[in-house]
VMD Tcl script that draws the C-alpha trace (Angstrom):
set ca {
  {-11.68 19.90 -16.09}
  {-15.03 21.62 -16.71}
  {-17.00 18.38 -16.63}
  {-15.45 17.29 -13.35}
  {-15.64 20.49 -11.32}
  {-19.09 19.49 -10.07}
  {-17.64 16.32 -8.52}
  {-14.99 18.31 -6.70}
  {-17.41 20.98 -5.50}
  {-19.67 18.27 -4.10}
  {-16.71 16.72 -2.30}
  {-15.80 20.05 -0.69}
  {-19.37 20.60 0.50}
  {-19.54 17.06 1.86}
  {-16.90 17.92 4.48}
  {-19.72 19.48 6.48}
  {-21.09 15.96 7.07}
  {-18.42 15.42 9.68}
  {-19.14 18.59 11.66}
  {-21.80 16.96 13.80}
  {-20.79 13.33 13.40}
  {-19.59 11.58 16.55}
  {-16.94 8.88 16.63}
  {-19.59 6.45 17.86}
  {-21.80 7.19 14.84}
  {-18.88 6.83 12.45}
  {-18.07 3.42 13.93}
  {-21.71 2.36 13.72}
  {-21.80 3.20 10.02}
  {-18.52 1.39 9.31}
  {-19.79 -1.74 11.06}
  {-22.93 -1.55 8.94}
  {-20.72 -1.24 5.86}
  {-18.72 -4.34 6.83}
  {-21.96 -6.29 7.19}
  {-23.24 -4.84 3.91}
  {-20.10 -5.85 2.04}
  {-20.55 -9.44 3.18}
  {-24.29 -9.54 2.44}
  {-23.71 -8.12 -1.05}
  {-20.84 -10.53 -1.71}
  {-22.58 -12.40 -4.57}
  {-23.37 -9.12 -6.33}
  {-19.80 -7.88 -5.89}
  {-18.36 -11.13 -7.23}
  {-20.71 -11.03 -10.22}
  {-19.59 -7.48 -11.06}
  {-15.96 -8.45 -10.51}
  {-16.30 -11.36 -12.91}
  {-17.27 -8.92 -15.67}
  {-13.96 -7.16 -15.11}
  {-12.03 -10.42 -14.97}
  {-13.59 -11.55 -18.26}
  {-11.98 -8.55 -19.95}
  {-8.47 -9.25 -18.65}
  {-5.88 -11.83 -19.68}
  {-5.49 -14.27 -16.75}
  {-1.70 -14.17 -17.26}
  {-1.66 -10.41 -16.62}
  {0.02 -9.73 -13.25}
  {-2.90 -7.43 -12.41}
  {-5.41 -10.28 -12.71}
  {-4.80 -11.55 -9.18}
  {-5.00 -8.02 -7.75}
  {-8.30 -7.50 -9.54}
  {-9.89 -10.76 -8.44}
  {-12.46 -10.84 -5.64}
  {-13.39 -14.11 -3.94}
  {-15.76 -14.81 -1.03}
  {-12.73 -15.12 1.25}
  {-11.19 -11.87 0.03}
  {-14.48 -10.05 0.51}
  {-14.73 -11.46 4.03}
  {-11.16 -10.30 4.69}
  {-12.02 -6.81 3.43}
  {-15.06 -6.68 5.72}
  {-12.91 -7.75 8.65}
  {-10.37 -5.05 7.79}
  {-13.20 -2.50 8.08}
  {-14.12 -3.96 11.48}
  {-10.49 -3.68 12.51}
  {-10.57 0.02 11.58}
  {-13.57 0.44 13.86}
  {-11.63 -1.05 16.77}
  {-8.88 1.53 16.40}
  {-8.93 4.86 18.19}
  {-9.43 7.78 15.85}
  {-6.44 10.12 15.93}
  {-8.62 13.14 15.13}
  {-8.53 15.61 18.00}
  {-5.48 14.03 19.59}
  {-3.48 16.54 21.62}
  {0.08 16.42 20.32}
  {1.49 19.28 22.38}
  {0.29 21.90 24.87}
  {2.13 24.70 26.62}
  {1.43 27.94 28.46}
  {3.51 30.86 27.28}
  {4.93 33.59 29.57}
  {2.46 36.06 28.05}
  {-0.49 33.93 29.21}
  {-1.33 32.38 25.85}
  {-2.23 28.71 25.88}
  {-0.94 26.99 22.74}
  {-1.88 23.45 21.69}
  {-1.25 21.30 18.65}
  {-4.04 18.89 17.66}
  {-4.63 16.36 14.92}
  {-7.16 17.28 12.23}
  {-8.34 15.57 9.01}
  {-6.48 16.29 5.78}
  {-9.83 17.29 4.24}
  {-10.54 15.96 0.75}
  {-8.30 13.02 -0.16}
  {-7.99 11.97 -3.79}
  {-6.74 8.47 -4.59}
  {-5.81 7.21 -8.06}
  {-5.46 3.44 -8.33}
  {-5.51 0.64 -10.86}
  {-6.94 -2.88 -10.81}
  {-7.48 -3.24 -7.06}
  {-11.16 -2.93 -6.12}
  {-10.38 -3.60 -2.44}
  {-8.72 -0.16 -2.40}
  {-12.16 1.42 -2.83}
  {-13.30 0.05 0.52}
  {-9.95 0.39 2.30}
  {-9.63 4.05 1.35}
  {-13.21 4.91 2.19}
  {-13.15 3.24 5.62}
  {-9.89 4.93 6.62}
  {-10.98 8.31 5.28}
  {-14.41 8.10 6.90}
  {-12.93 7.11 10.27}
  {-10.69 10.20 10.16}
  {-13.29 12.68 8.89}
  {-11.92 12.91 5.36}
  {-13.91 12.97 2.13}
  {-12.66 10.37 -0.36}
  {-12.51 11.15 -4.09}
  {-11.68 7.88 -5.83}
  {-10.36 7.37 -9.34}
  {-10.18 3.66 -10.12}
  {-8.87 2.17 -13.32}
  {-11.04 0.99 -16.19}
  {-9.92 -2.59 -15.48}
  {-12.02 -2.58 -12.30}
  {-14.91 -0.42 -13.50}
  {-17.73 -2.89 -12.79}
  {-16.27 -3.89 -9.43}
  {-15.76 -0.32 -8.24}
  {-19.23 0.77 -9.33}
  {-20.78 -2.12 -7.41}
  {-18.72 -1.33 -4.30}
  {-19.56 2.38 -4.34}
  {-23.23 1.47 -4.58}
  {-22.91 -0.56 -1.39}
  {-21.17 2.36 0.34}
  {-23.85 4.82 -0.79}
  {-26.61 2.43 0.24}
  {-25.21 2.21 3.78}
  {-24.69 5.97 3.99}
  {-28.25 6.53 2.78}
  {-29.60 4.19 5.44}
  {-28.01 6.52 7.99}
  {-29.24 9.70 6.26}
  {-25.75 10.81 5.31}
  {-24.60 12.58 2.15}
  {-23.13 9.99 -0.22}
  {-20.69 12.61 -1.53}
  {-18.29 11.76 1.30}
  {-17.34 8.95 -1.11}
  {-17.16 10.01 -4.76}
  {-16.10 7.61 -7.51}
  {-14.94 9.43 -10.62}
  {-15.49 7.94 -14.10}
  {-12.72 5.55 -15.18}
  {-11.57 7.52 -18.22}
  {-8.18 9.20 -18.38}
  {-9.71 12.68 -18.48}
  {-10.83 12.21 -14.87}
  {-7.21 11.61 -13.87}
  {-6.12 14.82 -15.56}
  {-8.89 16.73 -13.82}
  {-7.90 15.32 -10.45}
  {-4.26 16.30 -10.98}
  {-5.40 19.88 -11.58}
  {-8.06 20.15 -8.87}
  {-6.35 23.00 -7.04}
  {-8.47 24.29 -4.18}
  {-10.64 21.18 -4.15}
  {-8.32 18.25 -3.42}
  {-6.06 18.64 -0.37}
  {-3.80 15.70 -1.11}
  {-3.51 13.12 -3.88}
  {-2.31 9.55 -3.34}
  {-1.48 7.31 -6.34}
  {-1.54 3.54 -5.89}
  {-0.41 1.31 -8.71}
  {2.41 0.76 -11.15}
  {5.61 2.76 -11.17}
  {4.41 4.32 -14.43}
  {1.22 5.61 -12.78}
  {3.10 6.90 -9.75}
  {5.69 8.68 -11.88}
  {2.98 10.25 -14.03}
  {1.10 11.58 -11.02}
  {4.24 12.91 -9.34}
  {5.40 14.67 -12.50}
  {2.05 16.16 -13.51}
  {0.07 16.87 -10.35}
  {-0.54 20.46 -9.33}
  {-1.95 19.36 -5.96}
  {0.22 17.89 -3.17}
  {1.11 14.20 -3.64}
  {1.95 11.46 -1.15}
  {3.93 9.00 -3.22}
  {3.28 5.29 -2.74}
  {6.10 3.63 -4.61}
  {6.63 0.38 -6.41}
  {8.06 -2.51 -4.43}
  {11.39 -3.73 -5.75}
  {12.10 -6.05 -2.84}
  {15.33 -7.81 -1.87}
  {16.20 -10.44 0.72}
  {19.88 -10.84 1.58}
  {21.05 -14.19 2.96}
  {24.48 -13.94 4.57}
  {26.86 -16.84 5.32}
  {25.32 -17.41 8.77}
  {21.71 -17.70 7.54}
  {19.59 -20.57 8.85}
  {18.74 -22.66 5.79}
  {15.35 -23.65 7.18}
  {14.41 -20.02 7.94}
  {15.69 -18.86 4.57}
  {13.81 -21.56 2.70}
  {10.52 -20.65 4.39}
  {11.02 -16.88 4.10}
  {11.92 -16.95 0.40}
  {8.99 -19.22 -0.40}
  {6.48 -17.11 1.52}
  {7.69 -13.73 0.35}
  {7.80 -14.84 -3.30}
  {4.71 -17.03 -3.68}
  {2.11 -15.92 -1.11}
  {0.66 -13.27 -3.45}
  {3.08 -12.68 -6.32}
  {1.19 -9.69 -7.71}
  {1.47 -7.41 -4.68}
  {4.15 -4.84 -3.90}
  {5.72 -6.55 -0.86}
  {6.68 -9.63 -2.89}
  {10.32 -10.69 -3.15}
  {11.95 -9.76 -6.46}
  {15.64 -10.49 -5.89}
  {17.42 -12.94 -3.60}
  {20.86 -11.59 -2.75}
  {22.92 -14.61 -1.76}
  {26.29 -14.95 -0.07}
  {28.48 -17.15 -2.26}
  {29.07 -19.65 0.57}
  {25.39 -20.67 0.29}
  {25.61 -21.67 -3.38}
  {25.92 -25.42 -2.59}
  {22.55 -25.36 -0.78}
  {20.79 -23.05 -3.25}
  {18.92 -25.92 -4.98}
  {17.53 -26.98 -1.60}
  {16.49 -23.40 -0.77}
  {14.64 -22.99 -4.07}
  {13.08 -26.45 -4.27}
  {9.66 -25.18 -3.02}
  {9.77 -22.43 -5.66}
  {10.28 -25.00 -8.39}
  {7.12 -26.78 -7.26}
  {5.25 -23.47 -7.60}
  {6.64 -22.83 -11.09}
  {8.75 -19.80 -10.21}
  {10.96 -18.65 -13.08}
  {14.49 -17.82 -11.94}
  {16.81 -15.25 -13.55}
  {20.17 -16.29 -12.11}
  {23.55 -14.60 -12.35}
  {26.48 -16.73 -13.54}
  {27.42 -18.22 -10.16}
  {23.89 -19.07 -9.08}
  {23.07 -20.39 -12.55}
  {25.94 -22.88 -12.29}
  {24.73 -23.96 -8.85}
  {21.18 -24.50 -10.11}
  {21.91 -25.98 -13.55}
  {20.69 -29.58 -13.48}
  {19.06 -29.08 -10.07}
  {16.22 -26.70 -11.03}
  {13.72 -27.23 -13.87}
  {15.46 -26.18 -17.08}
  {12.32 -24.52 -18.42}
  {12.24 -22.25 -15.37}
  {15.95 -21.36 -15.21}
  {17.24 -18.40 -17.22}
  {20.45 -16.38 -17.30}
  {19.98 -13.00 -15.64}
  {20.49 -9.87 -17.70}
  {21.03 -6.35 -16.32}
  {17.34 -5.48 -16.72}
  {16.31 -8.27 -14.35}
  {17.84 -6.40 -11.42}
  {15.74 -3.49 -10.27}
  {12.60 -5.03 -11.76}
  {9.31 -5.39 -9.89}
  {8.10 -8.65 -11.41}
  {4.60 -8.83 -9.84}
  {4.50 -12.47 -10.90}
  {6.15 -15.83 -10.28}
  {9.57 -14.60 -11.35}
  {12.66 -13.86 -9.27}
  {16.25 -12.74 -9.83}
  {19.31 -13.98 -7.93}
  {22.45 -11.95 -7.27}
  {25.50 -13.68 -5.74}
  {27.78 -11.56 -3.56}
  {31.14 -12.13 -1.87}
  {30.31 -10.21 1.29}
  {28.07 -7.93 3.31}
  {29.18 -4.63 1.76}
  {28.59 -5.92 -1.76}
  {25.08 -6.95 -0.73}
  {24.36 -3.52 0.75}
  {25.69 -1.83 -2.38}
  {23.49 -3.95 -4.65}
  {20.38 -3.24 -2.58}
  {21.17 0.49 -2.45}
  {21.54 0.59 -6.23}
  {18.30 -1.22 -7.10}
  {15.97 -0.72 -4.13}
  {12.73 1.23 -4.51}
  {12.90 1.88 -0.73}
  {9.81 -0.21 -0.03}
  {10.76 -3.37 1.92}
  {14.15 -5.03 2.35}
  {15.15 -8.06 4.45}
  {18.17 -9.89 5.82}
  {18.28 -13.53 6.85}
  {21.18 -13.97 9.26}
  {22.28 -15.30 12.62}
  {25.00 -12.65 12.86}
  {23.79 -9.99 15.32}
  {26.20 -7.35 14.05}
  {25.16 -7.87 10.41}
  {21.51 -7.70 11.40}
  {21.86 -4.43 13.29}
  {24.01 -2.86 10.56}
  {21.46 -3.89 7.92}
  {18.48 -2.57 9.89}
  {20.23 0.71 10.66}
  {21.73 1.47 7.25}
  {19.37 0.12 4.57}
  {17.19 2.98 3.32}
  {13.67 1.56 3.03}
  {10.24 2.20 4.51}
  {10.30 -1.25 6.15}
  {13.36 -3.34 6.99}
  {13.23 -6.92 8.24}
  {15.47 -9.38 10.01}
  {14.60 -13.08 9.67}
  {11.03 -12.49 8.50}
  {9.08 -12.41 5.26}
  {8.52 -9.05 3.57}
  {4.91 -10.15 3.02}
  {4.16 -8.49 6.36}
  {4.46 -4.98 4.89}
  {0.76 -4.32 5.09}
  {-1.37 -1.93 7.10}
  {-3.46 -4.66 8.70}
  {-0.36 -6.69 9.61}
  {1.18 -3.60 11.21}
  {-1.92 -3.09 13.36}
  {-3.25 -0.16 11.34}
  {-6.54 -1.81 10.32}
  {-6.55 -1.38 6.56}
  {-4.11 0.84 4.67}
  {-4.35 3.77 2.32}
  {-1.11 2.72 0.64}
  {2.57 2.20 1.39}
  {4.54 5.42 1.17}
  {8.15 5.21 0.02}
  {8.83 8.89 0.43}
  {10.05 10.61 3.60}
  {7.82 13.67 3.99}
  {4.60 13.37 6.01}
  {4.31 9.59 5.87}
  {6.47 6.53 5.31}
  {5.55 2.86 5.06}
  {1.99 1.55 5.50}
  {-0.35 4.52 5.86}
  {-3.18 4.15 8.35}
  {-5.38 6.53 10.28}
  {-2.69 8.83 11.67}
  {-1.23 9.37 8.20}
  {-4.60 10.71 7.02}
  {-4.35 13.60 9.46}
  {-2.42 16.82 9.67}
  {-2.45 19.16 12.65}
  {-3.30 22.71 13.52}
  {-2.25 25.09 16.25}
  {-4.95 26.30 18.63}
  {-4.14 29.48 20.54}
  {-6.28 30.57 23.52}
  {-5.85 34.01 25.00}
  {-7.50 36.63 27.20}
  {-7.02 39.83 25.23}
  {-3.30 39.59 24.55}
  {-1.83 41.76 21.79}
  {1.70 41.68 20.44}
  {3.99 44.62 20.96}
}
mol new
graphics top color blue
foreach p $ca { graphics top sphere $p radius 0.5 }
foreach p [lrange $ca 0 end-1] q [lrange $ca 1 end] { graphics top cylinder $p $q radius 0.2 }
display resetview
């Protein structure tokens, strides 16, 4: 860790930047950053192309890595959305006067120094910084080597904007991409207040098992949609298509369609749009028989046990046929990663039972799981999607980047 201690010491000292920084000034800087991201778009795309040239286009991470003019514009707009939100810092959560005359209040405060480890998603660099900056947190970023050129270009834009406003650039520190930096971050006791991993299940497991600093776990998305016997075929067709094909490489993408057996006769119709998109299907015996001869043979495979509980991150999907509601719930409970789960149904009792009993950070009725996203939930951008239950769950926005402290005001009281 010796070579990285300097980074962490600089991050700690940079917390002082926020001592005299008003909310209005923070918003002004973030708006300047959004404009800067758009004006530097050609430079960012050029750097991103260097990263793309090193990756196999068939790699599921390729789409996550890719920046386009539209994606850069979307990122800039996400920053502007963060500006529009009210900062939770300083929010009064509770206040009471005690019989002894003490006034006790509970207020939101920044977490402090937030470390984030992520893989081939350069947009995370800007999302994390904007959310951290809005909430008075220093961001220590550890991107993957796959996005090295992209992340370096983005951090230069951030530092350029901060410099224009005479602010210390150490409120946003990008660590080198090598693995040693990850190890140092995991052991940065006393420097990093909380560590958030974003990426594959392997990365998340590694961080959780090896970190000596507190971790907020953002889990993989093994996502199911259950269609019961009352499901609207038109709704189901649209929801399955959107949640599987909109952006196959992201964590809210559908991985397994759980289908009531009564819908087998209309399964070819439901999946027809997926065939046009080239989605490979891993079907159990019943669904395979229903699709055989009605779905492209090259895209239809028999499901094996390993296909259930798999986050495909690509144009692949499993199908599990069930005889009833309980069997569907049991299958989801067995294989869910507790990210996002959905039911398509016109049965009000089934819907309410599903929403109340399925253990996931986000549960849906008659809607695509593609909406599990900080911006879609009105949080501006997002720091990640937490699948754990302590501190934060689901899309993490501004409030999830704060803790609280107790403020006690007295007039000479002492305790007997």
